[in-house]
C-alpha positions in Angstrom: -43.5 46.7 -71.0 -40.0 46.6 -69.4 -39.6 46.7 -65.7 -37.9 49.8 -64.4 -34.6 49.2 -62.8 -33.1 51.5 -60.2 -29.9 53.2 -61.4 -26.6 51.8 -60.4 -24.5 53.9 -58.1 -21.4 55.3 -59.8 -18.2 53.3 -59.6 -15.6 54.6 -57.2 -12.4 55.7 -58.6 -9.2 53.9 -57.6 -10.6 50.6 -56.7 -9.6 48.5 -59.7 -6.6 46.2 -59.6 -4.6 48.2 -62.1 -5.3 51.5 -60.4 -4.1 50.0 -57.1 -1.0 48.7 -58.7 -0.3 52.0 -60.4 -0.8 53.9 -57.1 1.5 51.7 -55.0 4.2 50.6 -57.5 5.0 53.9 -59.2 6.4 52.4 -62.4 5.7 55.5 -64.5 9.2 56.9 -63.9 10.7 53.7 -65.4 8.9 54.3 -68.8 9.2 58.1 -68.7 11.9 58.1 -71.5 10.2 55.3 -73.5 10.7 51.6 -73.4 14.2 50.6 -72.2 15.4 48.4 -75.0 18.4 47.1 -73.1 16.0 45.0 -70.9 14.1 43.5 -73.8 16.2 40.3 -74.3 16.0 39.5 -70.6 12.3 40.1 -70.5 11.8 37.9 -73.6 14.0 35.2 -72.1 12.0 35.3 -68.8 8.7 35.1 -70.7 10.0 32.1 -72.6 11.0 30.4 -69.4 7.6 31.1 -67.9 5.7 29.8 -70.9 7.9 26.6 -70.8 7.2 26.2 -67.1 3.4 26.5 -67.6 3.4 24.1 -70.5 5.6 21.6 -68.5 3.2 21.7 -65.5 0.2 21.2 -67.8 1.9 18.2 -69.4 2.8 16.7 -66.0 -0.7 17.0 -64.7 -2.1 15.4 -67.9 0.4 12.6 -67.6 -0.6 12.0 -64.0 -4.2 11.9 -64.9 -3.4 9.4 -67.6 -1.3 7.3 -65.2 -4.2 7.2 -62.7 -6.7 6.2 -65.5 -4.3 3.4 -66.7 -3.8 2.2 -63.1 -7.6 1.8 -62.5 -8.0 0.1 -65.9 -5.1 -2.3 -64.9 -6.8 -3.1 -61.6 -10.1 -3.9 -63.4 -8.4 -6.1 -66.0 -6.5 -7.9 -63.2 -9.7 -8.6 -61.4 -11.3 -9.9 -64.7 -8.2 -12.1 -65.3 -8.4 -13.6 -61.9 -12.1 -14.4 -62.3 -11.6 -15.9 -65.7 -8.6 -17.9 -64.6 -10.5 -19.4 -61.6 -13.4 -20.3 -64.0 -11.0 -22.0 -66.4 -9.3 -23.9 -63.6 -12.7 -25.1 -62.4 -13.8 -26.1 -65.9 -10.6 -28.0 -66.6 -10.9 -30.4 -63.7 -11.3 -34.0 -64.8 -14.7 -34.4 -63.1 -16.0 -31.2 -64.8 -14.8 -32.3 -68.2 -16.3 -35.7 -67.8 -19.7 -34.2 -66.8 -19.6 -31.7 -69.7 -18.9 -34.4 -72.4 -21.3 -37.0 -71.0 -24.2 -35.8 -73.2 -22.2 -36.4 -76.3 -21.7 -40.1 -75.4 -18.0 -39.9 -74.5 -17.3 -41.7 -71.3 -14.2 -41.7 -69.1 -11.9 -44.7 -69.5 -11.6 -46.9 -66.5 -8.4 -48.7 -67.7 -5.0 -47.1 -67.3 -3.2 -46.0 -70.4 -0.7 -48.4 -72.1 2.7 -47.6 -73.3 3.5 -48.2 -77.0 7.1 -49.4 -77.5 8.7 -49.2 -80.9 12.1 -50.9 -81.4 14.8 -49.0 -83.1 15.0 -51.3 -86.1 11.2 -50.9 -86.8 11.4 -47.2 -87.0 
């Protein structure tokens, strides 16, 4: 069984947006003889400009959102790069390399390197 709803009060006349516009602008006299064709090119040109303006503003907002998204990604990647670079610099120190290769049996040389000299006529 459906619940009984109280009836809605009737809607007042003259309270809609278009009725208010019609009441205060009085545009009826402009269209009394029909649509004035001489204004049609200007109206179409104005409509094209308005559509272009709306599209351009949407494109600009989308581009700004994309720039903000890219900027935050760049900051994240920069932080990752800095972290990885510091890890690499730490791991490439001579003491760290010697400690990491010690289990394989490679030891650090204690003698300085020697210079190999080849004479020009031997080459």
